[in-house]
TORKOL-4160 file (C-alpha; in steps of 0.2 Angstrom, whole numbers, padded with zeros to 4 digits, m for minus):
231
<pt num="1" X="0098" Y="m0069" Z="m0120"/>
<pt num="2" X="0117" Y="m0065" Z="m0118"/>
<pt num="3" X="0119" Y="m0072" Z="m0135"/>
<pt num="4" X="0110" Y="m0059" Z="m0144"/>
<pt num="5" X="0120" Y="m0043" Z="m0138"/>
<pt num="6" X="0131" Y="m0043" Z="m0154"/>
<pt num="7" X="0122" Y="m0026" Z="m0162"/>
<pt num="8" X="0123" Y="m0015" Z="m0147"/>
<pt num="9" X="0138" Y="m0006" Z="m0153"/>
<pt num="10" X="0130" Y="0001" Z="m0169"/>
<pt num="11" X="0122" Y="0016" Z="m0161"/>
<pt num="12" X="0139" Y="0024" Z="m0154"/>
<pt num="13" X="0145" Y="0031" Z="m0171"/>
<pt num="14" X="0128" Y="0039" Z="m0176"/>
<pt num="15" X="0126" Y="0057" Z="m0177"/>
<pt num="16" X="0147" Y="0059" Z="m0177"/>
<pt num="17" X="0147" Y="0062" Z="m0196"/>
<pt num="18" X="0150" Y="0080" Z="m0203"/>
<pt num="19" X="0135" Y="0087" Z="m0212"/>
<pt num="20" X="0131" Y="0105" Z="m0216"/>
<pt num="21" X="0115" Y="0104" Z="m0208"/>
<pt num="22" X="0124" Y="0101" Z="m0191"/>
<pt num="23" X="0131" Y="0118" Z="m0191"/>
<pt num="24" X="0120" Y="0128" Z="m0203"/>
<pt num="25" X="0110" Y="0138" Z="m0190"/>
<pt num="26" X="0125" Y="0139" Z="m0177"/>
<pt num="27" X="0136" Y="0154" Z="m0175"/>
<pt num="28" X="0154" Y="0151" Z="m0179"/>
<pt num="29" X="0159" Y="0149" Z="m0162"/>
<pt num="30" X="0145" Y="0136" Z="m0158"/>
<pt num="31" X="0149" Y="0127" Z="m0173"/>
<pt num="32" X="0167" Y="0125" Z="m0168"/>
<pt num="33" X="0161" Y="0120" Z="m0151"/>
<pt num="34" X="0151" Y="0107" Z="m0158"/>
<pt num="35" X="0165" Y="0100" Z="m0169"/>
<pt num="36" X="0176" Y="0098" Z="m0154"/>
<pt num="37" X="0162" Y="0089" Z="m0144"/>
<pt num="38" X="0160" Y="0077" Z="m0158"/>
<pt num="39" X="0179" Y="0073" Z="m0158"/>
<pt num="40" X="0178" Y="0070" Z="m0139"/>
<pt num="41" X="0164" Y="0058" Z="m0142"/>
<pt num="42" X="0172" Y="0049" Z="m0155"/>
<pt num="43" X="0187" Y="0046" Z="m0143"/>
<pt num="44" X="0174" Y="0037" Z="m0132"/>
<pt num="45" X="0176" Y="0051" Z="m0119"/>
<pt num="46" X="0158" Y="0050" Z="m0114"/>
<pt num="47" X="0158" Y="0059" Z="m0098"/>
<pt num="48" X="0168" Y="0074" Z="m0105"/>
<pt num="49" X="0157" Y="0074" Z="m0121"/>
<pt num="50" X="0140" Y="0074" Z="m0111"/>
<pt num="51" X="0148" Y="0088" Z="m0099"/>
<pt num="52" X="0151" Y="0099" Z="m0115"/>
<pt num="53" X="0134" Y="0095" Z="m0123"/>
<pt num="54" X="0125" Y="0101" Z="m0107"/>
<pt num="55" X="0133" Y="0119" Z="m0110"/>
<pt num="56" X="0131" Y="0118" Z="m0129"/>
<pt num="57" X="0113" Y="0113" Z="m0128"/>
<pt num="58" X="0108" Y="0126" Z="m0115"/>
<pt num="59" X="0113" Y="0139" Z="m0129"/>
<pt num="60" X="0107" Y="0128" Z="m0143"/>
<pt num="61" X="0092" Y="0119" Z="m0137"/>
<pt num="62" X="0084" Y="0115" Z="m0154"/>
<pt num="63" X="0099" Y="0107" Z="m0160"/>
<pt num="64" X="0093" Y="0089" Z="m0163"/>
<pt num="65" X="0109" Y="0080" Z="m0167"/>
<pt num="66" X="0116" Y="0088" Z="m0151"/>
<pt num="67" X="0102" Y="0079" Z="m0142"/>
<pt num="68" X="0105" Y="0063" Z="m0152"/>
<pt num="69" X="0124" Y="0064" Z="m0147"/>
<pt num="70" X="0119" Y="0067" Z="m0128"/>
<pt num="71" X="0108" Y="0052" Z="m0128"/>
<pt num="72" X="0121" Y="0041" Z="m0136"/>
<pt num="73" X="0134" Y="0049" Z="m0122"/>
<pt num="74" X="0123" Y="0045" Z="m0108"/>
<pt num="75" X="0118" Y="0027" Z="m0114"/>
<pt num="76" X="0136" Y="0024" Z="m0115"/>
<pt num="77" X="0137" Y="0029" Z="m0096"/>
<pt num="78" X="0123" Y="0018" Z="m0092"/>
<pt num="79" X="0112" Y="0034" Z="m0087"/>
<pt num="80" X="0097" Y="0027" Z="m0096"/>
<pt num="81" X="0083" Y="0038" Z="m0090"/>
<pt num="82" X="0092" Y="0053" Z="m0096"/>
<pt num="83" X="0098" Y="0046" Z="m0112"/>
<pt num="84" X="0079" Y="0043" Z="m0115"/>
<pt num="85" X="0075" Y="0060" Z="m0111"/>
<pt num="86" X="0089" Y="0067" Z="m0123"/>
<pt num="87" X="0082" Y="0056" Z="m0138"/>
<pt num="88" X="0064" Y="0062" Z="m0134"/>
<pt num="89" X="0070" Y="0079" Z="m0136"/>
<pt num="90" X="0078" Y="0076" Z="m0153"/>
<pt num="91" X="0061" Y="0067" Z="m0159"/>
<pt num="92" X="0051" Y="0083" Z="m0152"/>
<pt num="93" X="0062" Y="0094" Z="m0163"/>
<pt num="94" X="0061" Y="0083" Z="m0178"/>
<pt num="95" X="0051" Y="0067" Z="m0179"/>
<pt num="96" X="0060" Y="0060" Z="m0193"/>
<pt num="97" X="0076" Y="0058" Z="m0183"/>
<pt num="98" X="0080" Y="0039" Z="m0184"/>
<pt num="99" X="0095" Y="0039" Z="m0174"/>
<pt num="100" X="0084" Y="0043" Z="m0160"/>
<pt num="101" X="0072" Y="0029" Z="m0162"/>
<pt num="102" X="0087" Y="0017" Z="m0165"/>
<pt num="103" X="0095" Y="0023" Z="m0148"/>
<pt num="104" X="0078" Y="0021" Z="m0139"/>
<pt num="105" X="0078" Y="0003" Z="m0146"/>
<pt num="106" X="0096" Y="0000" Z="m0141"/>
<pt num="107" X="0090" Y="0005" Z="m0122"/>
<pt num="108" X="0074" Y="m0005" Z="m0123"/>
<pt num="109" X="0084" Y="m0021" Z="m0127"/>
<pt num="110" X="0097" Y="m0019" Z="m0115"/>
<pt num="111" X="0083" Y="m0017" Z="m0101"/>
<pt num="112" X="0074" Y="m0032" Z="m0108"/>
<pt num="113" X="0091" Y="m0042" Z="m0105"/>
<pt num="114" X="0093" Y="m0035" Z="m0087"/>
<pt num="115" X="0074" Y="m0041" Z="m0084"/>
<pt num="116" X="0078" Y="m0059" Z="m0091"/>
<pt num="117" X="0093" Y="m0060" Z="m0080"/>
<pt num="118" X="0083" Y="m0057" Z="m0065"/>
<pt num="119" X="0069" Y="m0070" Z="m0071"/>
<pt num="120" X="0057" Y="m0057" Z="m0075"/>
<pt num="121" X="0051" Y="m0065" Z="m0092"/>
<pt num="122" X="0035" Y="m0054" Z="m0094"/>
<pt num="123" X="0044" Y="m0038" Z="m0091"/>
<pt num="124" X="0058" Y="m0043" Z="m0103"/>
<pt num="125" X="0046" Y="m0047" Z="m0117"/>
<pt num="126" X="0037" Y="m0031" Z="m0114"/>
<pt num="127" X="0053" Y="m0022" Z="m0117"/>
<pt num="128" X="0057" Y="m0031" Z="m0132"/>
<pt num="129" X="0041" Y="m0027" Z="m0139"/>
<pt num="130" X="0044" Y="m0009" Z="m0135"/>
<pt num="131" X="0061" Y="m0010" Z="m0144"/>
<pt num="132" X="0052" Y="m0018" Z="m0159"/>
<pt num="133" X="0041" Y="m0003" Z="m0160"/>
<pt num="134" X="0056" Y="0009" Z="m0160"/>
<pt num="135" X="0065" Y="m0001" Z="m0172"/>
<pt num="136" X="0050" Y="m0001" Z="m0184"/>
<pt num="137" X="0048" Y="0017" Z="m0182"/>
<pt num="138" X="0066" Y="0019" Z="m0188"/>
<pt num="139" X="0065" Y="0008" Z="m0203"/>
<pt num="140" X="0049" Y="0017" Z="m0207"/>
<pt num="141" X="0061" Y="0033" Z="m0209"/>
<pt num="142" X="0075" Y="0025" Z="m0217"/>
<pt num="143" X="0070" Y="0007" Z="m0223"/>
<pt num="144" X="0087" Y="0002" Z="m0231"/>
<pt num="145" X="0097" Y="0007" Z="m0216"/>
<pt num="146" X="0109" Y="m0009" Z="m0214"/>
<pt num="147" X="0112" Y="m0006" Z="m0194"/>
<pt num="148" X="0094" Y="m0005" Z="m0190"/>
<pt num="149" X="0090" Y="m0020" Z="m0200"/>
<pt num="150" X="0103" Y="m0030" Z="m0192"/>
<pt num="151" X="0097" Y="m0025" Z="m0175"/>
<pt num="152" X="0079" Y="m0029" Z="m0178"/>
<pt num="153" X="0086" Y="m0047" Z="m0184"/>
<pt num="154" X="0093" Y="m0049" Z="m0167"/>
<pt num="155" X="0078" Y="m0043" Z="m0158"/>
<pt num="156" X="0067" Y="m0054" Z="m0169"/>
<pt num="157" X="0079" Y="m0070" Z="m0163"/>
<pt num="158" X="0075" Y="m0065" Z="m0146"/>
<pt num="159" X="0055" Y="m0064" Z="m0150"/>
<pt num="160" X="0058" Y="m0082" Z="m0156"/>
<pt num="161" X="0055" Y="m0077" Z="m0175"/>
<pt num="162" X="0071" Y="m0084" Z="m0183"/>
<pt num="163" X="0064" Y="m0084" Z="m0202"/>
<pt num="164" X="0060" Y="m0065" Z="m0201"/>
<pt num="165" X="0076" Y="m0063" Z="m0192"/>
<pt num="166" X="0086" Y="m0070" Z="m0206"/>
<pt num="167" X="0078" Y="m0061" Z="m0220"/>
<pt num="168" X="0083" Y="m0044" Z="m0211"/>
<pt num="169" X="0100" Y="m0050" Z="m0208"/>
<pt num="170" X="0101" Y="m0054" Z="m0225"/>
<pt num="171" X="0095" Y="m0037" Z="m0230"/>
<pt num="172" X="0107" Y="m0029" Z="m0220"/>
<pt num="173" X="0122" Y="m0038" Z="m0226"/>
<pt num="174" X="0117" Y="m0034" Z="m0245"/>
<pt num="175" X="0118" Y="m0017" Z="m0239"/>
<pt num="176" X="0134" Y="m0017" Z="m0229"/>
<pt num="177" X="0146" Y="m0030" Z="m0235"/>
<pt num="178" X="0161" Y="m0023" Z="m0226"/>
<pt num="179" X="0155" Y="m0023" Z="m0209"/>
<pt num="180" X="0160" Y="m0036" Z="m0196"/>
<pt num="181" X="0146" Y="m0033" Z="m0184"/>
<pt num="182" X="0132" Y="m0036" Z="m0198"/>
<pt num="183" X="0142" Y="m0051" Z="m0204"/>
<pt num="184" X="0143" Y="m0058" Z="m0186"/>
<pt num="185" X="0123" Y="m0055" Z="m0184"/>
<pt num="186" X="0121" Y="m0063" Z="m0200"/>
<pt num="187" X="0130" Y="m0079" Z="m0193"/>
<pt num="188" X="0119" Y="m0079" Z="m0178"/>
<pt num="189" X="0103" Y="m0078" Z="m0189"/>
<pt num="190" X="0109" Y="m0093" Z="m0200"/>
<pt num="191" X="0114" Y="m0102" Z="m0185"/>
<pt num="192" X="0097" Y="m0101" Z="m0177"/>
<pt num="193" X="0089" Y="m0107" Z="m0193"/>
<pt num="194" X="0101" Y="m0122" Z="m0194"/>
<pt num="195" X="0110" Y="m0117" Z="m0209"/>
<pt num="196" X="0127" Y="m0121" Z="m0204"/>
<pt num="197" X="0137" Y="m0119" Z="m0220"/>
<pt num="198" X="0130" Y="m0101" Z="m0223"/>
<pt num="199" X="0133" Y="m0097" Z="m0205"/>
<pt num="200" X="0152" Y="m0103" Z="m0207"/>
<pt num="201" X="0154" Y="m0092" Z="m0222"/>
<pt num="202" X="0146" Y="m0076" Z="m0213"/>
<pt num="203" X="0157" Y="m0080" Z="m0198"/>
<pt num="204" X="0173" Y="m0080" Z="m0209"/>
<pt num="205" X="0166" Y="m0063" Z="m0216"/>
<pt num="206" X="0164" Y="m0057" Z="m0198"/>
<pt num="207" X="0183" Y="m0063" Z="m0195"/>
<pt num="208" X="0188" Y="m0054" Z="m0210"/>
<pt num="209" X="0181" Y="m0037" Z="m0206"/>
<pt num="210" X="0188" Y="m0038" Z="m0189"/>
<pt num="211" X="0174" Y="m0042" Z="m0178"/>
<pt num="212" X="0179" Y="m0039" Z="m0160"/>
<pt num="213" X="0168" Y="m0053" Z="m0153"/>
<pt num="214" X="0174" Y="m0068" Z="m0162"/>
<pt num="215" X="0178" Y="m0078" Z="m0147"/>
<pt num="216" X="0160" Y="m0077" Z="m0140"/>
<pt num="217" X="0153" Y="m0080" Z="m0158"/>
<pt num="218" X="0164" Y="m0095" Z="m0159"/>
<pt num="219" X="0158" Y="m0101" Z="m0142"/>
<pt num="220" X="0141" Y="m0099" Z="m0148"/>
<pt num="221" X="0144" Y="m0110" Z="m0162"/>
<pt num="222" X="0153" Y="m0123" Z="m0152"/>
<pt num="223" X="0170" Y="m0118" Z="m0161"/>
<pt num="224" X="0185" Y="m0120" Z="m0153"/>
<pt num="225" X="0196" Y="m0105" Z="m0150"/>
<pt num="226" X="0209" Y="m0104" Z="m0164"/>
<pt num="227" X="0227" Y="m0107" Z="m0158"/>
<pt num="228" X="0239" Y="m0093" Z="m0163"/>
<pt num="229" X="0250" Y="m0095" Z="m0178"/>
<pt num="230" X="0266" Y="m0103" Z="m0176"/>
<pt num="231" X="0282" Y="m0091" Z="m0177"/>
C-alpha cells in the first residue's frame, strides 16, 4: 500500500487559517496566545505547539479549533491515540467539524498501511473501512472539499474501487487546480485506470505545482528520474 500515501499531508494545514470565530469568545490574552500557537504549528514545531496547546486548552476547553490543532500536532508526532482523543473532543464540541473527521480518516489510513506491512490483511481492510466512514462524514459536511475528495480517491484505490476513485480525484482537481498533491493523486487514479495519456498530463501538473514526491510518482509509473539540466 506504499503507493497510496500521497495525500496524507493535507491535514497539516487545516485549522491554521485565521478566522474571527477562532478568537470570538477568547480574552485578548488568550486570542494572542492562540495566534502564537498557530505560528509555532505552521513552522512544524509540533511538540512545542502541542505543549502550548495543553496549557491553552486547560483554560479554554471548549475551543474546538484548538482541539483540532492538538489532534494534528499529535498525529504528526505519531501519537495516534491522543490525536484521536483530541479530534473526538472537537467533534463533541461541534459535530460539524469536518477537519476532525478528516484527521481521524488520515490516522485510520496510516494504521491500515501499518497493519498491511505486518501481513494483517483483514485488520488493514477493517481500518480502511473505518477511514472511509470518516471521509464520508467529512464530505457530508463539506461535499466540495477538494482535499477530502482527493484523499477519498486514494482510499478507494486501496479498496480496489478504481472507477469511484477516478471520479473523486477528477472532482478534486476541478475544485483545486493549483495543488500539486491533488494533481499527483489524480495521476495515480488515471494510472490505476490504465489512462496513460491523461496520467502523464496530471503528472506534469503535479510537477508544475511543485509536488514534493515526484521521484516516487515517477517510480510508480516506471518513468526514469529526470537528469538535471546542463549548465
